[in-house]
N, C-alpha and C positions, 0 to 999 in steps of 0.2 A: 665761729671763732677765727680770730685773725691769724693768718699764716705768718710764721716767722721767716725772715729773710735767710737765705742760705749763705754759707761762707763765701761761695763764689759771687753771689750778688753783692755782698758787702765789699768784697775785694774789688769788683768792677766799679762800685761807687767810690771807693777810696782812690783807686787809680785815676778816676775822672776828676777828682778834686785837684790832683796835681797837674792836670792839663787845662783847667779853666783859667780865665784871665784873673789877674790880681793875686792877692795872698789870702790864705785862710788860716784861722786860729784853730789849733788842735790842743785843747787843754788836757791836763793830766790829773785824772782822779786817782785816788789811792785805795779805793775799795768799791764794792758794788753800789753802796748808798750814794757816794759822791758821783759815781758814774750816772746814776739815775737822775740826780739833780742837774748835772750838766746837760744831759740829753733833754730834759724837760725845758731847759733854758734856751734850747735851739741850736746847739753846736752840731756840726755835721759829722765829726769823727772825734775819737779819743785816743790818747796814748798814755801809757802808765808812767809812773815815776818811781825810780828805784829808791830815792831818798824818802819820798812820802810813805812808801810801803815799809821801809826799814824803821822809820820813826813810829809808825803805827804798831810795829812789832816790838818796840822797845829796844831797837838795835841801831847801830851807826850805819850810815849810808855804805852800801857795798857788802853788808853782812847778812842780807836776807837769804841769799843762795838761790840756786836755780829752781828747786822744787817749790819753794814758797812763792817765788816770782811768777812761775807759770800757773800755779794754783790761783793766785790772786788775779792774774790776767784772765784766766778762764772764768772766774766769778764775774769780772767786769764785762767780758764778752756776753755772758748769759743774762746780764742785768738790763741790757738795752738792745735796740735794733741797729745801733750805730756800728760802723767799722771801727775796729780797735787794733792799734799797734802797741808795741811794747818797747820799753827800755830794757834791752837784754845785756847791758853792761859789756864786758869783753867776751861774751859767749860762755862765761863761767868756766874758762879753761884757757890755757896758753896755746894749745895746738890748733891747727886748722881743723882737725877732726872734731874738737870740742865745739868750735864755732858752728860747724855744719850740723852737729847733733842738736845744738840748741835751736837752730832755725827749724829743723825737722820737728822738734817737740813743740815749738811755737805754733806751727801750722796745726798740729794735732790739738792744741788748746783752743783753736778757733780764731787765732789772730790772723790779720791780713797784712801785717807789716811789722817791722822791728828794726832796731839799730844794733850794730856791732861796732865797738870802739877800739881804738888802738892803745888804750891805757892798760898797762900790765898789772897794776896793783902793787908793784914793787917800788917802795920809796927810793931805793938806790937807782933804779932804772925805770922810771915811771911810764915811759913810752916805748913800745916795741920798735925795733929798727924797721926801716921802711920795707925791706924785702919780706920780713916775717909778717908784718902787718898786711901786706898785699896778699901773701899766701893765705892768710886767715880769711880775708875778705873774699878771695876767689872761691874758697871752699864754701863760705856762707852763700855766695851767689849760686853756686851749683846746687846746693840744697834747696834754695828758694825756687829755682827753676824747675825742680822736680814736682812741684805742686800743680794740680790741675786748675789753678786759678792764679791771677797775678798777685804776687806777694811783694809789697814795696819794701825793699831792703835799703836801709840808710847806712852809709859809711860815715863814721864819726872820727874826726881828728881832734885829739884832746890836748894838744900842746898848751893852749892858753889857760887851761884849768890846772896845769901842773908846772907852772913856773917857767914855761918855754914860749914866750910871746913872739914866736918866729913866724911871721905871716908867710914868707916865701916857702918855708918848709911845710907849713900847714896846707898851703895851696898845692904844693907838690904831692902831698899825701892824698888830698881830695881828688886831684886829677888821676892819680894812680888807682884809687878806688873806683872812680868812674870808668877807667879803662878796662877793669876786670868785670864790670857789669853792675855796680851799685846803682840803684834807681834814684836815690836822692842823697844829698850830702849835707854834712852838719859839722860845724866847728864851734862848739860851745865856748863861751867866754869872749868871743869877738863882739865888741859893743860899739866901736867908733863907726859912724856912717861911712867914712871913706874906706875902711877896711871891709865892711860888709859889701859895699859896692864892688870892690876889687875881687872879692871871693866870688860873688855872683857872676861877674864878667869873665872869670877865669875857667868856669866849668859850664857844661851844656845841660846838666841835670838840675832838677829843682833843688833849691837850697833852703834848709831849715835854719831858723835862728831861735834862740831861747830868750824870752822876755820875762818881765816880772822881777828883774834884779833891782835892787835898791838904787834909786836915782835914774832908772831907765825912762826916757821921755819919748822915744820914737813910737809913733802910732802905727796902726795897721797900714794905713794909706802911705805913710812915709816909708815904711819897710818895703811895701810893694814897689814904690818908685825906685828903690835901691836895687830891685831885682829879686827880692825874697819871695818865695812861693808859700812856705808854711811857717807858722809861728807857734812854737810850743812854750810851755810855762815851767817846765821842770818841777821843782818842789815848791814853787811860789804859792800855789793855792793851799797846799798842805801847811806851809809856814804861816800863811795868813790866818788859816783856821786855828792853828796852834797859838798864834799871837792873840786871837780873841779869847781863847781859853786862859792863857796866862794873865791877860788884863783882868778878866773876870775873877780869877782866883786871887790875884793880888788885891783887888778891891775888897773882897771878902776878908782876907787875912789882915790887911793893913787898915781898913776903915770900918769893917763890920757892916757894910752896906751891900745892896743887891741891885744897884741901878743898871748894871749890865743887862739885866733881863729886858729893859725897855728896847734894846737894840737887837735882841735875839729874834731869830726867825720864828714866826708863830708855829706852834706845835701842829696845828691842823694842816698848814701848808706843807711842812716837811712830810707829814704822814701821807698826804695825798701824792706827793712826788714818789714816795716809795712803792706806790701801786704799780709803777712802771707803765702806766697808760700814756 
């Protein structure tokens, strides 16, 4: 019987991905089944998607909550032998203590990485002030360092997703997160090559970008040349799958035909992937 990798072994493999040359893609499954498919297709690591999970639960992004998020992450961890990180939103609480507790629970769920963002969830003040955001990140770092394995903690600056396209402030935040110990950095919503290059040149830690946005044309190689280390997909794969569902359902409702089945993945192939071998 094949021995399963330990959490520490997965953590070391995950850390090594951030040190190798070039950039790597870390796609976002939203359940154990999609995790097994992505593993079978040859990816080296996975990270969860808060939006993909919320949509699968029939909720809006940000409404899944910590318990469901960590239960889903644990199911993904147990579905494959790959290192798994998680979108941990803002730590599911405003205080530094909440961020630290979420990181502690993430480690207990088998995760080897996760991100904490500086978005408050308050439409009136969507981004935490810098001092508070840094306090929260420092507490998350302290919790991550308590593990007996390397936990890759990502500091996220959310300005560009909340109507604040201020590159200077975003870089200032990423640098502050780096200064208190974040292992990798991420500013979702930055898409212009010159901005991506500037961000990567402004910090010493690996930088994550999100791709799969409509109209995005930068390749893995192009992103690596800009200085990017890891490329996630956010909710893109989830939305692509839902797009296929909607197209098929509309064909049935509007035309009464079933041609969508010609492009569906064969049953036997999916069934084989679910074996986890």
